[in-house]
C-alpha positions, 0 to 999 in steps of 0.5 A, a space after each residue: 416721576 414713577 416712570 422715571 424711576 422704572 426707567 432708571 432700573 436702579 435707586 436714584 438720589 432724590 436730588 437727581 430726580 429733582 434735577 431731571 424732572 425740574 420739580 420743586 423740592 416740596 412737590 417732589 417730596 409730596 409725590 414720593 411720599 404718596 408712591 411710598 405709601 402706596 407701596 410702589 417705591 422703596 426709600 432709604 437714607 444714607 448719610 444726608 442723601 435719600 435714595 428711591 427705587 421702584 419695588 419691582 415685585 409690585 410693579 410686575 403684579 401691577 402690570 399683570 393686573 393691568 394687562 389682564 383687565 385691558 
């Protein structure tokens, strides 16, 4: 799910993520909540849609950390 958001490069509506990854809504919601709480994604509501996007600043820091350690 996180990799899919990284590849998208822009925010995606939750229903699009669900369609592509073929996940049940409760599973998707659970994982998006975990990514949000970890600070890896940003979520926003517009009308009845929720959009998710990767926090690029955090991803860049994470990649730096991982490449420095490995």
